[in-house]
N, CA, C, O and the ligand as a Tripos MOL2 file, in Angstrom:
@<TRIPOS>MOLECULE
protein
  249   247    63     0     0
PROTEIN
NO_CHARGES

@<TRIPOS>ATOM
      1 N           0.6980   -8.6960   10.8370 N.3       1 MET1
      2 CA          1.8110   -8.2210   10.0060 C.3       1 MET1
      3 C           2.5160   -7.0510   10.6790 C.2       1 MET1
      4 O           3.1580   -6.2660    9.9830 O.2       1 MET1
      5 N           2.4300   -6.8980   11.9700 N.am      2 LYS2
      6 CA          3.0430   -5.7260   12.6070 C.3       2 LYS2
      7 C           4.3670   -6.0440   13.2950 C.2       2 LYS2
      8 O           4.9350   -5.1790   13.9620 O.2       2 LYS2
      9 N           4.8640   -7.2660   13.1460 N.am      3 ARG3
     10 CA          6.1060   -7.6360   13.8050 C.3       3 ARG3
     11 C           7.3360   -7.2780   12.9680 C.2       3 ARG3
     12 O           8.4700   -7.4700   13.4060 O.2       3 ARG3
     13 N           7.1050   -6.7620   11.7780 N.am      4 ILE4
     14 CA          8.2120   -6.5320   10.8520 C.3       4 ILE4
     15 C           8.8730   -5.1810   11.0880 C.2       4 ILE4
     16 O           8.2270   -4.1360   11.0110 O.2       4 ILE4
     17 N          10.1600   -5.2180   11.3730 N.am      5 ALA5
     18 CA         10.9130   -3.9940   11.5460 C.3       5 ALA5
     19 C          11.2990   -3.4420   10.1850 C.2       5 ALA5
     20 O          11.5440   -4.1950    9.2420 O.2       5 ALA5
     21 N          11.3500   -2.1420   10.0960 N.am      6 VAL6
     22 CA         11.6980   -1.5130    8.8280 C.3       6 VAL6
     23 C          13.2150   -1.4080    8.7060 C.2       6 VAL6
     24 O          13.8600   -0.7050    9.4840 O.2       6 VAL6
     25 N          13.7660   -2.0920    7.7500 N.am      7 THR7
     26 CA         15.1970   -1.9660    7.4540 C.3       7 THR7
     27 C          15.3460   -1.8150    5.9470 C.2       7 THR7
     28 O          14.4090   -2.0660    5.1890 O.2       7 THR7
     29 N          16.5150   -1.4100    5.5300 N.am      8 THR8
     30 CA         16.7410   -1.1900    4.1070 C.3       8 THR8
     31 C          16.7560   -2.4910    3.3190 C.2       8 THR8
     32 O          16.5550   -2.4890    2.1040 O.2       8 THR8
     33 N          16.9910   -3.5940    4.0030 N.am      9 GLU9
     34 CA         17.0690   -4.8640    3.2970 C.3       9 GLU9
     35 C          15.8070   -5.6980    3.4400 C.2       9 GLU9
     36 O          15.7910   -6.8770    3.0870 O.2       9 GLU9
     37 N          14.7690   -5.0950    3.9510 N.am     10 SER10
     38 CA         13.5220   -5.8230    4.0990 C.3      10 SER10
     39 C          12.9180   -6.1390    2.7460 C.2      10 SER10
     40 O          12.7450   -5.2580    1.9040 O.2      10 SER10
     41 N          12.6080   -7.3730    2.5560 N.am     11 LYS11
     42 CA         11.9970   -7.7800    1.2990 C.3      11 LYS11
     43 C          10.9820   -8.8810    1.5610 C.2      11 LYS11
     44 O          11.0880   -9.6550    2.5110 O.2      11 LYS11
     45 N          10.0130   -8.9140    0.6920 N.am     12 PHE12
     46 CA          9.1190  -10.0560    0.6850 C.3      12 PHE12
     47 C           9.4470  -10.8850   -0.5480 C.2      12 PHE12
     48 O           9.7290  -10.3450   -1.6170 O.2      12 PHE12
     49 N           9.4090  -12.1560   -0.3910 N.am     13 ILE13
     50 CA          9.6840  -13.0200   -1.5310 C.3      13 ILE13
     51 C           8.5520  -14.0140   -1.7010 C.2      13 ILE13
     52 O           7.8840  -14.4010   -0.7420 O.2      13 ILE13
     53 N           8.3610  -14.4060   -2.9190 N.am     14 LYS14
     54 CA          7.3570  -15.4190   -3.2110 C.3      14 LYS14
     55 C           8.0730  -16.7390   -3.4280 C.2      14 LYS14
     56 O           8.9630  -16.8490   -4.2710 O.2      14 LYS14
     57 N           7.6780  -17.7270   -2.6660 N.am     15 LEU15
     58 CA          8.2920  -19.0470   -2.7430 C.3      15 LEU15
     59 C           7.3010  -20.0770   -3.2480 C.2      15 LEU15
     60 O           6.0940  -19.9830   -3.0230 O.2      15 LEU15
     61 N           7.8480  -21.0530   -3.9320 N.am     16 LEU16
     62 CA          7.0220  -22.1700   -4.3840 C.3      16 LEU16
     63 C           7.3860  -23.3870   -3.5470 C.2      16 LEU16
     64 O           8.5460  -23.7910   -3.4810 O.2      16 LEU16
     65 N           6.3830  -23.9560   -2.9180 N.am     17 CYS17
     66 CA          6.6020  -25.1720   -2.1410 C.3      17 CYS17
     67 C           6.9450  -26.3110   -3.1130 C.2      17 CYS17
     68 O           6.2170  -26.5700   -4.0720 O.2      17 CYS17
     69 N           8.0820  -26.9880   -2.8370 N.am     18 ARG18
     70 CA          8.5110  -28.0600   -3.7370 C.3      18 ARG18
     71 C           7.6070  -29.2850   -3.6230 C.2      18 ARG18
     72 O           7.5700  -30.1310   -4.5160 O.2      18 ARG18
     73 N           6.9070  -29.3610   -2.5480 N.am     19 LYS19
     74 CA          6.1110  -30.5550   -2.2780 C.3      19 LYS19
     75 C           4.7160  -30.4900   -2.8990 C.2      19 LYS19
     76 O           4.2640  -31.4280   -3.5570 O.2      19 LYS19
     77 N           4.0410  -29.3470   -2.6700 N.am     20 CYS20
     78 CA          2.6450  -29.2620   -3.1320 C.3      20 CYS20
     79 C           2.4140  -28.1630   -4.1590 C.2      20 CYS20
     80 O           1.2920  -27.9700   -4.6270 O.2      20 CYS20
     81 N           3.4970  -27.4310   -4.5160 N.am     21 LYS21
     82 CA          3.4220  -26.3610   -5.5240 C.3      21 LYS21
     83 C           2.5850  -25.1660   -5.0980 C.2      21 LYS21
     84 O           2.1390  -24.3750   -5.9290 O.2      21 LYS21
     85 N           2.3820  -25.0500   -3.8150 N.am     22 ASN22
     86 CA          1.6860  -23.8890   -3.3030 C.3      22 ASN22
     87 C           2.6090  -22.6680   -3.3570 C.2      22 ASN22
     88 O           3.7880  -22.7680   -3.0180 O.2      22 ASN22
     89 N           2.0810  -21.5270   -3.7790 N.am     23 GLU23
     90 CA          2.8600  -20.3020   -3.7910 C.3      23 GLU23
     91 C           2.5660  -19.5320   -2.5170 C.2      23 GLU23
     92 O           1.4120  -19.3620   -2.1220 O.2      23 GLU23
     93 N           3.6300  -19.0730   -1.8870 N.am     24 GLN24
     94 CA          3.4500  -18.3920   -0.6170 C.3      24 GLN24
     95 C           4.4040  -17.2190   -0.5060 C.2      24 GLN24
     96 O           5.5840  -17.3340   -0.8390 O.2      24 GLN24
     97 N           3.8940  -16.0960   -0.0400 N.am     25 VAL25
     98 CA          4.7280  -14.9130    0.1380 C.3      25 VAL25
     99 C           5.2180  -14.8830    1.5730 C.2      25 VAL25
    100 O           4.4420  -15.0540    2.5130 O.2      25 VAL25
    101 N           6.5210  -14.6630    1.7310 N.am     26 THR26
    102 CA          7.0810  -14.6100    3.0730 C.3      26 THR26
    103 C           8.1530  -13.5320    3.1580 C.2      26 THR26
    104 O           8.5940  -12.9950    2.1420 O.2      26 THR26
    105 N           8.5580  -13.2280    4.3640 N.am     27 PHE27
    106 CA          9.5680  -12.2080    4.6060 C.3      27 PHE27
    107 C          10.9480  -12.8190    4.4040 C.2      27 PHE27
    108 O          11.2120  -13.9320    4.8580 O.2      27 PHE27
    109 N          11.8320  -12.0870    3.7210 N.am     28 SER28
    110 CA         13.1450  -12.6500    3.3740 C.3      28 SER28
    111 C          14.0510  -12.8170    4.5890 C.2      28 SER28
    112 O          15.0030  -13.5970    4.5450 O.2      28 SER28
    113 N          13.7740  -12.1060    5.6550 N.am     29 LYS29
    114 CA         14.6080  -12.2500    6.8460 C.3      29 LYS29
    115 C          13.7810  -12.8080    7.9920 C.2      29 LYS29
    116 O          13.7860  -12.2690    9.0990 O.2      29 LYS29
    117 N          13.1000  -13.8490    7.7230 N.am     30 ALA30
    118 CA         12.2750  -14.4800    8.7360 C.3      30 ALA30
    119 C          13.1380  -14.8980    9.9240 C.2      30 ALA30
    120 O          14.2330  -15.4310    9.7440 O.2      30 ALA30
    121 N          12.6480  -14.6580   11.1210 N.am     31 SER31
    122 CA         13.4090  -15.0130   12.3100 C.3      31 SER31
    123 C          12.9250  -16.3250   12.9050 C.2      31 SER31
    124 O          13.4500  -16.7880   13.9170 O.2      31 SER31
    125 N          11.9420  -16.9080   12.2860 N.am     32 SER32
    126 CA         11.4760  -18.2160   12.7200 C.3      32 SER32
    127 C          11.1710  -19.0550   11.4840 C.2      32 SER32
    128 O          11.0500  -18.5300   10.3780 O.2      32 SER32
    129 N          11.0520  -20.3420   11.6830 N.am     33 VAL33
    130 CA         10.7970  -21.2410   10.5680 C.3      33 VAL33
    131 C           9.4610  -20.9110    9.9100 C.2      33 VAL33
    132 O           8.4480  -20.7430   10.5890 O.2      33 VAL33
    133 N           9.4700  -20.8230    8.5990 N.am     34 VAL34
    134 CA          8.2280  -20.5830    7.8510 C.3      34 VAL34
    135 C           7.8260  -21.8870    7.1800 C.2      34 VAL34
    136 O           8.6140  -22.4990    6.4590 O.2      34 VAL34
    137 N           6.6030  -22.2980    7.4260 N.am     35 LYS35
    138 CA          6.1080  -23.5270    6.8260 C.3      35 LYS35
    139 C           5.0500  -23.2400    5.7820 C.2      35 LYS35
    140 O           4.3450  -22.2330    5.8460 O.2      35 LYS35
    141 N           4.9510  -24.1320    4.8330 N.am     36 CYS36
    142 CA          3.9020  -24.0480    3.8360 C.3      36 CYS36
    143 C           2.5480  -24.1180    4.5390 C.2      36 CYS36
    144 O           2.3150  -24.9810    5.3850 O.2      36 CYS36
    145 N           1.6650  -23.1940    4.1730 N.am     37 LEU37
    146 CA          0.3500  -23.1510    4.8090 C.3      37 LEU37
    147 C          -0.5230  -24.3200    4.3700 C.2      37 LEU37
    148 O          -1.5070  -24.6650    5.0250 O.2      37 LEU37
    149 N          -0.1470  -24.9060    3.2730 N.am     38 ASN38
    150 CA         -0.9470  -25.9850    2.7090 C.3      38 ASN38
    151 C          -0.5360  -27.3610    3.2290 C.2      38 ASN38
    152 O          -1.3840  -28.1530    3.6400 O.2      38 ASN38
    153 N           0.7610  -27.6410    3.2100 N.am     39 CYS39
    154 CA          1.2090  -28.9900    3.5550 C.3      39 CYS39
    155 C           2.2230  -29.0250    4.7010 C.2      39 CYS39
    156 O           2.6560  -30.1030    5.1080 O.2      39 CYS39
    157 N           2.6010  -27.8640    5.2220 N.am     40 GLU40
    158 CA          3.5270  -27.7560    6.3580 C.3      40 GLU40
    159 C           4.9620  -28.1540    6.0410 C.2      40 GLU40
    160 O           5.7560  -28.4140    6.9450 O.2      40 GLU40
    161 N           5.2840  -28.1990    4.7670 N.am     41 GLU41
    162 CA          6.6820  -28.3660    4.3830 C.3      41 GLU41
    163 C           7.4340  -27.1060    4.8180 C.2      41 GLU41
    164 O           6.9090  -25.9990    4.6970 O.2      41 GLU41
    165 N           8.6580  -27.2720    5.3230 N.am     42 VAL42
    166 CA          9.4460  -26.1110    5.7390 C.3      42 VAL42
    167 C           9.9610  -25.3550    4.5150 C.2      42 VAL42
    168 O          10.6050  -25.9300    3.6380 O.2      42 VAL42
    169 N           9.6650  -24.0590    4.4760 N.am     43 LEU43
    170 CA         10.0610  -23.2400    3.3250 C.3      43 LEU43
    171 C          11.2480  -22.3400    3.6240 C.2      43 LEU43
    172 O          12.0790  -22.0960    2.7500 O.2      43 LEU43
    173 N          11.3330  -21.8440    4.8530 N.am     44 VAL44
    174 CA         12.4220  -20.9460    5.2320 C.3      44 VAL44
    175 C          12.9570  -21.3470    6.6010 C.2      44 VAL44
    176 O          12.1930  -21.5660    7.5410 O.2      44 VAL44
    177 N          14.2830  -21.4400    6.6970 N.am     45 VAL45
    178 CA         14.9290  -21.7510    7.9640 C.3      45 VAL45
    179 C          15.8460  -20.5830    8.3370 C.2      45 VAL45
    180 O          16.7340  -20.2330    7.5590 O.2      45 VAL45
    181 N          15.6530  -19.9830    9.4950 N.am     46 PRO46
    182 CA         16.5210  -18.8890    9.9160 C.3      46 PRO46
    183 C          17.9100  -19.4170   10.3000 C.2      46 PRO46
    184 O          18.0300  -20.3870   11.0480 O.2      46 PRO46
    185 N          18.9400  -18.7730    9.7840 N.am     47 THR47
    186 CA         20.3020  -19.2410   10.0540 C.3      47 THR47
    187 C          21.1570  -18.0930   10.5650 C.2      47 THR47
    188 O          22.1970  -17.7820    9.9860 O.2      47 THR47
    189 N          20.7220  -17.4690   11.6420 N.am     48 GLY48
    190 CA         21.5140  -16.4160   12.2640 C.3      48 GLY48
    191 C          21.7530  -15.2100   11.3780 C.2      48 GLY48
    192 O          22.8910  -14.9300   11.0010 O.2      48 GLY48
    193 N          20.7070  -14.5050   11.0470 N.am     49 GLY49
    194 CA         20.8440  -13.2790   10.2690 C.3      49 GLY49
    195 C          20.2710  -13.4140    8.8810 C.2      49 GLY49
    196 O          19.4520  -12.5970    8.4630 O.2      49 GLY49
    197 N          20.6880  -14.4290    8.1640 N.am     50 LYS50
    198 CA         20.1970  -14.6200    6.8060 C.3      50 LYS50
    199 C          19.3770  -15.9000    6.7360 C.2      50 LYS50
    200 O          19.8540  -16.9780    7.0910 O.2      50 LYS50
    201 N          18.1640  -15.7690    6.2830 N.am     51 ALA51
    202 CA         17.2900  -16.9340    6.2150 C.3      51 ALA51
    203 C          17.6480  -17.8090    5.0190 C.2      51 ALA51
    204 O          17.9850  -17.3110    3.9450 O.2      51 ALA51
    205 N          17.5720  -19.0970    5.2200 N.am     52 GLU52
    206 CA         17.8460  -20.0380    4.1400 C.3      52 GLU52
    207 C          16.5300  -20.4660    3.5000 C.2      52 GLU52
    208 O          15.6090  -20.9280    4.1740 O.2      52 GLU52
    209 N          16.4680  -20.2990    2.1800 N.am     53 MET53
    210 CA         15.2490  -20.6410    1.4700 C.3      53 MET53
    211 C          15.2410  -22.1090    1.0620 C.2      53 MET53
    212 O          16.1270  -22.5710    0.3430 O.2      53 MET53
    213 N          14.2650  -22.8080    1.5150 N.am     54 LYS54
    214 CA         14.1210  -24.2110    1.1430 C.3      54 LYS54
    215 C          13.2010  -24.3740   -0.0570 C.2      54 LYS54
    216 O          13.3390  -25.2990   -0.8580 O.2      54 LYS54
    217 N          12.2750  -23.4580   -0.1510 N.am     55 GLY55
    218 CA         11.3720  -23.4900   -1.2880 C.3      55 GLY55
    219 C          12.0270  -22.8520   -2.4990 C.2      55 GLY55
    220 O          13.0960  -22.2520   -2.3860 O.2      55 GLY55
    221 N          11.4080  -22.9740   -3.6270 N.am     56 LYS56
    222 CA         11.9220  -22.3600   -4.8540 C.3      56 LYS56
    223 C          11.4820  -20.9120   -4.9270 C.2      56 LYS56
    224 O          10.2870  -20.6230   -4.8680 O.2      56 LYS56
    225 N          12.4300  -20.0030   -5.0550 N.am     57 LYS57
    226 CA         12.0990  -18.5840   -5.1160 C.3      57 LYS57
    227 C          11.5640  -18.2310   -6.4880 C.2      57 LYS57
    228 O          12.2170  -18.4760   -7.5020 O.2      57 LYS57
    229 N          10.3900  -17.6630   -6.5150 N.am     58 ILE58
    230 CA          9.7590  -17.3010   -7.7810 C.3      58 ILE58
    231 C           9.9960  -15.8410   -8.0980 C.2      58 ILE58
    232 O          10.2630  -15.4720   -9.2420 O.2      58 ILE58
    233 N           9.8960  -15.0130   -7.0680 N.am     59 GLN59
    234 CA          9.8260  -13.5810   -7.3110 C.3      59 GLN59
    235 C          10.2020  -12.8310   -6.0450 C.2      59 GLN59
    236 O           9.9270  -13.2910   -4.9370 O.2      59 GLN59
    237 N          10.8300  -11.6760   -6.2110 N.am     60 THR60
    238 CA         11.1020  -10.8000   -5.0800 C.3      60 THR60
    239 C          10.1680   -9.6050   -5.1620 C.2      60 THR60
    240 O          10.0800   -8.9440   -6.1970 O.2      60 THR60
    241 N           9.4860   -9.3360   -4.0910 N.am     61 LEU61
    242 CA          8.5360   -8.2400   -4.0440 C.3      61 LEU61
    243 C           9.1480   -7.0840   -3.2810 C.2      61 LEU61
    244 O           9.7610   -7.2880   -2.2330 O.2      61 LEU61
    245 N           8.9930   -5.8880   -3.7840 N.am     62 THR62
    246 CA          9.5560   -4.7430   -3.0850 C.3      62 THR62
    247 C           8.4750   -3.7790   -2.6650 C.2      62 THR62
    248 O           8.7680   -2.7480   -2.0590 O.2      62 THR62
    249 ZN          3.3560  -27.2290    0.4440 Zn       63 ZN63
@<TRIPOS>BOND
     1     1     2 1
     2     2     3 1
     3     3     4 2
     4     3     5 am
     5     5     6 1
     6     6     7 1
     7     7     8 2
     8     7     9 am
     9     9    10 1
    10    10    11 1
    11    11    12 2
    12    11    13 am
    13    13    14 1
    14    14    15 1
    15    15    16 2
    16    15    17 am
    17    17    18 1
    18    18    19 1
    19    19    20 2
    20    19    21 am
    21    21    22 1
    22    22    23 1
    23    23    24 2
    24    23    25 am
    25    25    26 1
    26    26    27 1
    27    27    28 2
    28    27    29 am
    29    29    30 1
    30    30    31 1
    31    31    32 2
    32    31    33 am
    33    33    34 1
    34    34    35 1
    35    35    36 2
    36    35    37 am
    37    37    38 1
    38    38    39 1
    39    39    40 2
    40    39    41 am
    41    41    42 1
    42    42    43 1
    43    43    44 2
    44    43    45 am
    45    45    46 1
    46    46    47 1
    47    47    48 2
    48    47    49 am
    49    49    50 1
    50    50    51 1
    51    51    52 2
    52    51    53 am
    53    53    54 1
    54    54    55 1
    55    55    56 2
    56    55    57 am
    57    57    58 1
    58    58    59 1
    59    59    60 2
    60    59    61 am
    61    61    62 1
    62    62    63 1
    63    63    64 2
    64    63    65 am
    65    65    66 1
    66    66    67 1
    67    67    68 2
    68    67    69 am
    69    69    70 1
    70    70    71 1
    71    71    72 2
    72    71    73 am
    73    73    74 1
    74    74    75 1
    75    75    76 2
    76    75    77 am
    77    77    78 1
    78    78    79 1
    79    79    80 2
    80    79    81 am
    81    81    82 1
    82    82    83 1
    83    83    84 2
    84    83    85 am
    85    85    86 1
    86    86    87 1
    87    87    88 2
    88    87    89 am
    89    89    90 1
    90    90    91 1
    91    91    92 2
    92    91    93 am
    93    93    94 1
    94    94    95 1
    95    95    96 2
    96    95    97 am
    97    97    98 1
    98    98    99 1
    99    99   100 2
   100    99   101 am
   101   101   102 1
   102   102   103 1
   103   103   104 2
   104   103   105 am
   105   105   106 1
   106   106   107 1
   107   107   108 2
   108   107   109 am
   109   109   110 1
   110   110   111 1
   111   111   112 2
   112   111   113 am
   113   113   114 1
   114   114   115 1
   115   115   116 2
   116   115   117 am
   117   117   118 1
   118   118   119 1
   119   119   120 2
   120   119   121 am
   121   121   122 1
   122   122   123 1
   123   123   124 2
   124   123   125 am
   125   125   126 1
   126   126   127 1
   127   127   128 2
   128   127   129 am
   129   129   130 1
   130   130   131 1
   131   131   132 2
   132   131   133 am
   133   133   134 1
   134   134   135 1
   135   135   136 2
   136   135   137 am
   137   137   138 1
   138   138   139 1
   139   139   140 2
   140   139   141 am
   141   141   142 1
   142   142   143 1
   143   143   144 2
   144   143   145 am
   145   145   146 1
   146   146   147 1
   147   147   148 2
   148   147   149 am
   149   149   150 1
   150   150   151 1
   151   151   152 2
   152   151   153 am
   153   153   154 1
   154   154   155 1
   155   155   156 2
   156   155   157 am
   157   157   158 1
   158   158   159 1
   159   159   160 2
   160   159   161 am
   161   161   162 1
   162   162   163 1
   163   163   164 2
   164   163   165 am
   165   165   166 1
   166   166   167 1
   167   167   168 2
   168   167   169 am
   169   169   170 1
   170   170   171 1
   171   171   172 2
   172   171   173 am
   173   173   174 1
   174   174   175 1
   175   175   176 2
   176   175   177 am
   177   177   178 1
   178   178   179 1
   179   179   180 2
   180   179   181 am
   181   181   182 1
   182   182   183 1
   183   183   184 2
   184   183   185 am
   185   185   186 1
   186   186   187 1
   187   187   188 2
   188   187   189 am
   189   189   190 1
   190   190   191 1
   191   191   192 2
   192   191   193 am
   193   193   194 1
   194   194   195 1
   195   195   196 2
   196   195   197 am
   197   197   198 1
   198   198   199 1
   199   199   200 2
   200   199   201 am
   201   201   202 1
   202   202   203 1
   203   203   204 2
   204   203   205 am
   205   205   206 1
   206   206   207 1
   207   207   208 2
   208   207   209 am
   209   209   210 1
   210   210   211 1
   211   211   212 2
   212   211   213 am
   213   213   214 1
   214   214   215 1
   215   215   216 2
   216   215   217 am
   217   217   218 1
   218   218   219 1
   219   219   220 2
   220   219   221 am
   221   221   222 1
   222   222   223 1
   223   223   224 2
   224   223   225 am
   225   225   226 1
   226   226   227 1
   227   227   228 2
   228   227   229 am
   229   229   230 1
   230   230   231 1
   231   231   232 2
   232   231   233 am
   233   233   234 1
   234   234   235 1
   235   235   236 2
   236   235   237 am
   237   237   238 1
   238   238   239 1
   239   239   240 2
   240   239   241 am
   241   241   242 1
   242   242   243 1
   243   243   244 2
   244   243   245 am
   245   245   246 1
   246   246   247 1
   247   247   248 2
@<TRIPOS>SUBSTRUCTURE
     1 MET1         2 RESIDUE 1 A MET
     2 LYS2         6 RESIDUE 1 A LYS
     3 ARG3        10 RESIDUE 1 A ARG
     4 ILE4        14 RESIDUE 1 A ILE
     5 ALA5        18 RESIDUE 1 A ALA
     6 VAL6        22 RESIDUE 1 A VAL
     7 THR7        26 RESIDUE 1 A THR
     8 THR8        30 RESIDUE 1 A THR
     9 GLU9        34 RESIDUE 1 A GLU
    10 SER10       38 RESIDUE 1 A SER
    11 LYS11       42 RESIDUE 1 A LYS
    12 PHE12       46 RESIDUE 1 A PHE
    13 ILE13       50 RESIDUE 1 A ILE
    14 LYS14       54 RESIDUE 1 A LYS
    15 LEU15       58 RESIDUE 1 A LEU
    16 LEU16       62 RESIDUE 1 A LEU
    17 CYS17       66 RESIDUE 1 A CYS
    18 ARG18       70 RESIDUE 1 A ARG
    19 LYS19       74 RESIDUE 1 A LYS
    20 CYS20       78 RESIDUE 1 A CYS
    21 LYS21       82 RESIDUE 1 A LYS
    22 ASN22       86 RESIDUE 1 A ASN
    23 GLU23       90 RESIDUE 1 A GLU
    24 GLN24       94 RESIDUE 1 A GLN
    25 VAL25       98 RESIDUE 1 A VAL
    26 THR26      102 RESIDUE 1 A THR
    27 PHE27      106 RESIDUE 1 A PHE
    28 SER28      110 RESIDUE 1 A SER
    29 LYS29      114 RESIDUE 1 A LYS
    30 ALA30      118 RESIDUE 1 A ALA
    31 SER31      122 RESIDUE 1 A SER
    32 SER32      126 RESIDUE 1 A SER
    33 VAL33      130 RESIDUE 1 A VAL
    34 VAL34      134 RESIDUE 1 A VAL
    35 LYS35      138 RESIDUE 1 A LYS
    36 CYS36      142 RESIDUE 1 A CYS
    37 LEU37      146 RESIDUE 1 A LEU
    38 ASN38      150 RESIDUE 1 A ASN
    39 CYS39      154 RESIDUE 1 A CYS
    40 GLU40      158 RESIDUE 1 A GLU
    41 GLU41      162 RESIDUE 1 A GLU
    42 VAL42      166 RESIDUE 1 A VAL
    43 LEU43      170 RESIDUE 1 A LEU
    44 VAL44      174 RESIDUE 1 A VAL
    45 VAL45      178 RESIDUE 1 A VAL
    46 PRO46      182 RESIDUE 1 A PRO
    47 THR47      186 RESIDUE 1 A THR
    48 GLY48      190 RESIDUE 1 A GLY
    49 GLY49      194 RESIDUE 1 A GLY
    50 LYS50      198 RESIDUE 1 A LYS
    51 ALA51      202 RESIDUE 1 A ALA
    52 GLU52      206 RESIDUE 1 A GLU
    53 MET53      210 RESIDUE 1 A MET
    54 LYS54      214 RESIDUE 1 A LYS
    55 GLY55      218 RESIDUE 1 A GLY
    56 LYS56      222 RESIDUE 1 A LYS
    57 LYS57      226 RESIDUE 1 A LYS
    58 ILE58      230 RESIDUE 1 A ILE
    59 GLN59      234 RESIDUE 1 A GLN
    60 THR60      238 RESIDUE 1 A THR
    61 LEU61      242 RESIDUE 1 A LEU
    62 THR62      246 RESIDUE 1 A THR
    63 ZN63       249 GROUP 0 **** ****
């Protein structure tokens, strides 16, 4: 967990995998594809600055 740079917009979000209903916490500005740890469904796709959420957002953690 040491790759995260500190910025004012840094957030962690909790996503629900649409495929297996696994809940997973991830960084809102992920710079690489985030996959579900359970079924490998893609949950977050980086799109040049702002990550696109593929999973269902449940909660924002601050
Ligand atoms: Zn899944």
